[in-house]
C-alpha positions in Angstrom: 14.8 -35.9 33.5 18.4 -34.8 32.6 19.8 -33.0 29.6 23.3 -34.1 28.6 25.3 -31.3 27.0 28.6 -30.9 25.4 30.5 -28.3 27.5 33.5 -28.4 25.2 31.7 -26.5 22.4 32.5 -22.7 22.6 29.9 -20.4 21.2 29.3 -16.7 21.4 27.2 -15.9 24.5 28.7 -18.7 26.5 28.5 -16.6 29.6 24.8 -17.1 29.7 24.9 -20.8 28.8 24.8 -22.0 32.4 21.6 -19.9 33.1 19.9 -21.3 30.0 20.8 -24.9 30.8 19.4 -24.5 34.3 16.3 -22.9 33.0 15.7 -25.7 30.4 16.4 -28.3 33.1 13.9 -26.7 35.5 11.2 -26.6 32.7 11.8 -30.3 32.0 11.8 -31.2 35.7 8.4 -29.6 36.0 7.0 -32.1 33.5 5.7 -35.4 34.9 7.7 -38.5 33.9 5.7 -41.1 32.0 6.5 -44.2 29.8 4.1 -45.3 27.1 4.0 -49.1 27.0 0.6 -49.9 25.4 1.2 -50.9 21.8 -2.0 -49.2 20.8 -1.0 -45.9 22.3 2.5 -46.2 20.8 0.9 -46.8 17.4 -1.5 -43.8 17.9 1.4 -41.4 18.7 3.3 -42.7 15.7 0.4 -41.9 13.5 0.1 -38.4 15.0 3.8 -37.8 14.5 3.6 -39.0 10.9 0.6 -36.8 10.2 2.0 -33.5 11.6 5.4 -34.2 10.1 3.9 -34.3 6.6 5.3 -31.2 4.9 1.9 -29.8 3.7 0.3 -30.3 7.1 3.3 -28.8 8.7 3.0 -25.7 6.5 -0.7 -25.5 7.4 0.2 -25.5 11.2 2.7 -22.7 10.7 0.2 -20.7 8.6 -2.6 -21.1 11.2 -0.3 -19.9 14.0 0.9 -17.0 11.9 -2.6 -15.8 11.0 -3.7 -15.9 14.6 -0.8 -13.7 15.8 0.9 -11.6 13.2 -2.1 -9.4 11.9 -2.9 -8.5 15.5 0.6 -7.4 16.1 0.6 -5.3 12.9 -2.8 -3.7 13.6 -1.9 -2.6 17.2 1.5 -1.2 16.4 1.2 2.3 17.7 4.5 3.5 16.2 2.9 4.0 12.8 -0.3 5.8 11.6 -3.7 4.2 11.6 -3.8 4.0 7.8 -0.4 2.3 7.7 -1.6 -0.2 10.4 -4.6 -1.1 8.3 -2.7 -1.6 5.1 0.0 -3.5 7.0 -2.6 -5.8 8.6 -4.3 -6.5 5.3 -0.9 -7.2 3.6 0.1 -9.6 6.4 -3.2 -11.5 6.2 -2.9 -11.8 2.4 0.7 -12.9 2.6 -0.1 -15.6 5.1 -3.1 -16.9 3.2 -1.3 -17.0 -0.2 2.0 -18.3 1.4 0.2 -21.1 3.2 -1.9 -22.2 0.2 1.0 -22.1 -2.2 3.3 -23.6 0.3 0.9 -26.5 1.0 0.5 -27.1 -2.7 4.2 -27.1 -3.4 5.2 -29.2 -0.4 2.4 -31.6 -1.0 3.3 -32.0 -4.6 7.0 -32.6 -3.7 6.0 -35.1 -1.1 3.9 -37.0 -3.6 6.8 -37.1 -6.1 9.2 -38.3 -3.4 6.8 -40.9 -2.2 6.3 -42.3 -5.7 10.0 -42.5 -6.3 11.0 -44.1 -2.9 9.0 -47.3 -3.1 11.1 -50.1 -1.5 9.3 -52.9 -3.4 8.5 -50.8 -6.5 9.0 -52.3 -9.9 8.1 -49.2 -12.1 10.7 -47.3 -13.9 11.2 -44.4 -11.4 9.8 -46.1 -8.3 13.3 -46.2 -6.7 14.8 -43.2 -8.3 15.3 -41.2 -5.1 16.2 -44.1 -2.8 19.9 -44.0 -1.8 21.1 -47.6 -2.2 23.2 -47.6 0.9 20.2 -46.9 3.1 17.7 -49.3 1.6 18.4 -52.0 4.2 17.9 -49.5 7.0 14.6 -48.4 5.5 13.4 -52.0 5.2 14.2 -52.6 8.8 12.7 -49.4 10.2 9.8 -47.8 8.3 10.0 -44.6 10.4 13.4 -43.9 8.9 11.9 -44.0 5.4 9.1 -41.6 6.5 11.7 -39.2 8.0 13.8 -39.4 4.8 10.7 -38.7 2.6 9.7 -35.7 4.8 13.2 -34.2 4.8 13.8 -34.7 1.0 10.4 -33.3 0.0 10.9 -30.3 2.3 14.3 -29.6 0.7 12.8 -29.9 -2.8 10.0 -27.7 -1.8 12.4 -25.0 -0.6 14.1 -25.0 -3.9 10.8 -24.8 -5.8 9.5 -22.0 -3.5 12.6 -19.9 -4.3 10.8 -19.5 -7.7 7.2 -19.6 -6.7 7.7 -16.8 -4.1 8.4 -14.4 -6.9 6.3 -15.9 -9.7 3.2 -16.8 -7.7 3.2 -15.6 -4.1 4.1 -11.9 -4.8 1.5 -11.1 -7.5 -1.3 -13.0 -5.7 -0.5 -11.3 -2.4 -0.7 -7.9 -4.1 -4.1 -8.7 -5.6 -5.5 -10.1 -2.3 -4.1 -7.2 -0.3 -5.8 -4.7 -2.6 -9.0 -6.7 -2.3 -8.8 -6.6 1.5 -8.0 -2.9 1.4 -11.3 -2.3 -0.4 -13.5 -4.7 1.4 -12.4 -5.5 5.0 -13.9 -3.5 7.8 -11.8 -0.5 8.5 -10.0 -1.1 5.2 -8.6 1.8 3.4 -10.2 2.4 0.0 -7.6 4.7 -1.3 -4.4 3.0 -0.3 -3.0 0.0 -2.3 -0.6 -2.7 -1.3 2.4 -0.7 -2.4 1.2 2.7 -1.5 2.2 3.2 2.1 
């Protein structure tokens, strides 16, 4: 397997670019080469790709990864006091839970809106409102391009929406949940609140 690169691009840290290219190439060379030919297998992988590319499910994957790793890092940070570690761990857990739930709700809602307004054969008032006319032919020929467009557009809209929900929803709910964890989780600190480090 070979990675083609554009050596004419100059970027900071170019001295190490040769090392990183070789490292990536070695990693790719270690993987076995395989070609999927069975139509059933191809369809299966397409469904998997479509599923995990859904903005709400994508946010769930990120949240699951975060809750498995980040609280542990906070709790075992020996550079701060034990009380600070506990409060930091609780705040991190609360932030991840609230961020994931709100993020899934916002991204899922945006995806539903985009899907309802990007119907190729739609005849309702807004069924084609978000379809760029110059790409409709491409979407009709290749449905995967339409899926990619929907995912990208809904993710963008969700980012705009979350610039407001982060302050209006995430922050107050995270504070409430952090204080709840401080009072009730094992080793929780009953005296410290979320903002009282």
